[in-house]
C-alpha positions as CSV (number, residue, x, y, z in Angstrom):
1,M,-0.6,16.6,16.6
2,G,-3.9,14.9,17.4
3,V,-6.2,13.0,15.1
4,L,-9.9,13.2,14.6
5,I,-11.4,10.0,15.9
6,N,-14.5,9.4,13.8
7,M,-15.8,6.2,15.3
8,L,-17.8,4.8,18.2
9,N,-17.1,1.1,18.0
10,D,-15.0,-1.6,16.4
11,E,-17.1,-2.2,13.3
12,S,-15.0,-5.2,12.2
13,A,-16.1,-7.2,15.3
14,N,-19.7,-5.9,15.0
15,T,-19.6,-5.3,18.8
16,V,-18.9,-2.3,21.0
17,Q,-15.4,-2.6,22.5
18,K,-13.5,-0.3,24.7
19,I,-11.3,2.1,22.8
20,S,-8.2,3.4,24.6
21,V,-5.8,6.1,23.5
22,L,-2.0,5.4,23.3
23,D,1.0,7.4,22.4
24,I,2.0,6.2,19.0
25,D,5.6,5.7,20.2
26,E,4.4,3.0,22.6
27,I,3.2,0.9,19.6
28,S,5.5,-1.3,17.5
29,P,4.9,-3.0,14.2
30,N,4.6,-6.7,14.4
31,P,7.5,-8.6,12.8
32,L,5.2,-11.6,12.2
33,N,3.0,-9.6,9.9
34,H,4.0,-10.1,6.3
35,A,1.1,-8.2,4.7
36,P,2.2,-5.6,2.1
37,I,2.3,-2.1,3.4
38,I,1.2,-0.1,0.3
39,N,-0.7,3.1,-0.7
40,I,0.3,4.8,2.6
41,E,0.2,8.3,1.1
42,E,-3.4,7.8,-0.1
43,L,-4.5,6.4,3.2
44,A,-2.8,9.3,5.1
45,A,-4.7,11.8,2.9
46,A,-8.0,10.0,3.6
47,I,-7.3,10.0,7.4
48,K,-6.4,13.7,7.3
49,E,-9.6,14.6,5.6
50,N,-12.1,12.2,7.2
51,G,-10.4,11.1,10.5
52,L,-9.5,7.6,11.5
53,Q,-12.5,5.3,10.9
54,N,-11.3,2.2,12.8
55,P,-8.9,1.8,15.8
56,L,-5.7,-0.1,15.7
57,H,-5.7,-3.5,17.4
58,V,-2.8,-4.2,19.8
59,Y,-1.7,-6.4,22.7
60,K,0.3,-5.3,25.7
61,K,3.9,-6.7,25.7
62,G,5.2,-4.7,28.6
63,N,5.0,-1.4,30.4
64,H,4.3,1.3,27.8
65,D,5.0,-1.4,25.1
66,Y,2.3,-2.6,22.7
67,V,2.5,-4.6,19.6
68,L,0.2,-4.3,16.5
69,I,-2.1,-7.2,15.6
70,N,-4.2,-5.3,13.0
71,G,-3.7,-1.9,11.4
72,E,-0.1,-1.8,10.1
73,R,-1.1,0.4,7.1
74,R,-3.1,2.8,9.4
75,Y,-0.2,2.9,11.8
76,S,2.2,3.8,9.0
77,A,-0.2,6.5,7.7
78,L,-0.5,8.0,11.2
79,K,3.3,8.1,11.6
80,L,3.5,9.9,8.2
81,L,1.0,12.5,9.5
82,D,3.1,13.0,12.7
83,I,0.1,11.9,14.9
84,D,1.0,11.7,18.6
85,E,-1.9,9.8,20.1
86,V,-3.9,7.1,18.4
87,P,-7.1,5.1,19.3
88,V,-6.6,1.4,19.9
89,I,-8.4,-1.7,21.1
90,I,-6.2,-3.7,23.4
91,K,-6.6,-7.4,22.8
92,P,-5.5,-10.3,25.1
93,S,-1.9,-11.3,24.6
94,P,-1.5,-14.4,22.4
95,A,-0.5,-17.5,24.3
96,S,2.1,-18.6,21.6
97,E,3.7,-17.4,18.4
98,I,1.4,-19.7,16.4
99,E,-1.6,-18.1,18.0
100,E,-0.2,-14.7,17.3
101,K,0.4,-15.6,13.6
102,L,-3.2,-16.8,13.3
103,M,-4.5,-13.7,14.9
104,I,-2.6,-11.5,12.5
105,L,-3.6,-13.5,9.4
106,D,-7.3,-13.5,10.4
107,A,-7.2,-9.8,11.2
108,N,-5.3,-8.6,8.2
109,A,-7.4,-9.9,5.2
110,Q,-7.4,-7.1,2.6
111,R,-10.3,-6.2,0.4
112,D,-8.2,-6.0,-2.7
113,E,-5.7,-8.8,-2.2
114,T,-3.5,-9.6,-5.1
115,P,-3.3,-13.3,-6.2
116,E,0.3,-13.3,-4.9
117,Y,-0.7,-12.2,-1.5
118,K,-3.5,-14.7,-1.3
119,Q,-1.0,-17.4,-2.2
120,Q,1.3,-16.1,0.6
121,R,-1.5,-16.1,3.1
122,A,-2.6,-19.6,2.1
123,K,0.9,-20.9,2.6
124,E,1.2,-19.2,6.0
125,Y,-2.1,-20.8,7.0
126,E,-0.8,-24.1,5.8
127,E,2.2,-23.9,8.2
128,I,-0.1,-23.1,11.1
129,Y,-2.5,-26.0,10.2
130,H,0.4,-28.5,10.2
131,H,1.6,-27.2,13.6
132,L,-1.9,-27.3,15.1
133,K,-2.5,-30.8,13.7
134,A,0.8,-32.1,15.0
135,N,-0.4,-30.9,18.5
136,N,-3.9,-32.5,18.1
137,M,-5.5,-29.0,17.9
138,I,-7.4,-29.6,14.7
139,P,-10.7,-31.5,14.9
140,T,-10.6,-35.0,13.5
141,G,-11.6,-35.3,9.9
142,T,-11.0,-31.6,9.1
143,L,-9.3,-31.3,5.7
144,K,-6.5,-28.8,5.4
145,I,-8.0,-27.0,2.4
146,D,-11.3,-26.7,4.2
147,W,-9.7,-25.3,7.4
148,I,-7.7,-22.8,5.4
149,G,-10.7,-21.9,3.2
150,T,-12.8,-21.1,6.3
151,H,-10.2,-18.6,7.5
152,M,-9.7,-17.1,4.0
153,G,-13.3,-17.1,2.8
154,L,-12.4,-19.4,-0.1
155,S,-13.5,-22.8,-1.3
156,G,-11.3,-25.8,-0.7
157,R,-10.6,-26.0,-4.4
158,Q,-9.5,-22.3,-4.5
159,V,-7.2,-22.9,-1.6
160,Q,-5.7,-26.0,-3.3
161,R,-4.9,-23.9,-6.4
162,Y,-3.1,-21.3,-4.3
163,L,-1.1,-24.0,-2.4
164,K,-0.1,-25.9,-5.6
165,K,0.9,-23.1,-7.9
166,D,4.1,-21.1,-7.8
167,N,2.1,-18.3,-9.4
168,P,-1.7,-18.2,-9.0
169,K,-2.0,-16.4,-12.3
170,E,-0.5,-19.2,-14.3
171,K,-2.9,-21.4,-16.1
172,K,-0.6,-24.4,-15.9
173,S,-1.9,-26.8,-13.2
174,Q,-0.5,-29.8,-11.5
175,S,-0.6,-33.2,-13.3
176,N,-3.6,-35.4,-13.1
177,E,-1.6,-38.0,-11.2
178,E,-0.5,-35.4,-8.6
179,Y,-4.0,-34.0,-8.3
180,Y,-5.7,-37.4,-7.8
181,A,-2.9,-38.5,-5.3
182,D,-3.6,-35.4,-3.3
183,L,-7.4,-36.0,-3.5
184,A,-6.9,-39.6,-2.3
185,E,-4.9,-38.3,0.6
186,D,-7.7,-35.9,1.5
187,F,-10.2,-38.7,1.4
188,R,-8.0,-40.9,3.6
189,S,-7.6,-38.0,6.1
190,K,-11.3,-37.4,6.2
191,L,-12.6,-41.0,6.1
192,K,-9.9,-42.5,8.3
193,T,-9.7,-45.6,6.0
194,K,-7.8,-46.9,3.0
195,V,-8.4,-45.0,-0.2
196,T,-6.6,-45.8,-3.4
197,F,-6.6,-44.3,-6.9
198,K,-6.1,-46.4,-10.1
199,K,-7.2,-45.9,-13.7
200,N,-9.5,-42.9,-13.1
201,S,-11.3,-44.4,-10.2
202,F,-11.1,-44.3,-6.4
203,T,-11.5,-47.3,-4.2
204,I,-12.6,-46.8,-0.6
205,G,-11.9,-49.7,1.7
206,F,-14.0,-50.8,4.7
207,K,-13.9,-53.9,7.0
208,N,-17.5,-54.3,7.9
209,E,-21.0,-52.9,7.6
210,Q,-20.5,-50.7,10.7
211,E,-17.4,-49.1,9.2
212,L,-19.3,-48.6,5.9
213,N,-22.1,-46.9,7.7
214,R,-19.6,-44.6,9.4
215,I,-18.1,-43.7,6.0
216,L,-21.5,-43.1,4.5
217,E,-22.4,-40.8,7.4
218,I,-19.3,-38.7,6.9
219,L,-20.1,-38.4,3.2
220,D,-23.7,-37.6,4.1
221,I,-25.0,-40.5,1.9
222,T,-28.1,-42.3,3.1
């Protein structure tokens, strides 16, 4: 059974990209993708009525062997509809598992994410951040919460809440001491100098005027 291809380009990338057609049996779900696969019946009905609006994104693993990067829900819906051939955009193969995880997380942001899934994504990004930082692949001075926030479209404070809470819906927050200790660590990481917290105040250390000017420049204070 074929499928109506109702698209001309990959709208998510906002650029025209080559669309290929593959046998659906040549495509495999990605075991690194932990996004929830939900509402498949509704999606299948929409595809049956309106056609597939966006292609699947895959990379080539071997001869007639492709792995999904983006489109697990669409893939599941197409399988449910017994579709034989599907439109895809073939992406370059990731150089490492970490790169593949990052590609998947960036590609699979959902419009109606639950707080639980946002927390899960934040923690997966956190693992990737630590790996990249350990391998000197994060720009100097880049805070973890800001790096994750850029990928998730959230503020640093929003990211921090998802990373710190067992349940994002809970109103209970971390203690003031834990919060300020984390904040001091963020300052130390960003400013590359000694930062201490005591009695509701932060102390930023510097050795000379040159170092003070460097800190003021980072903080955008003139």
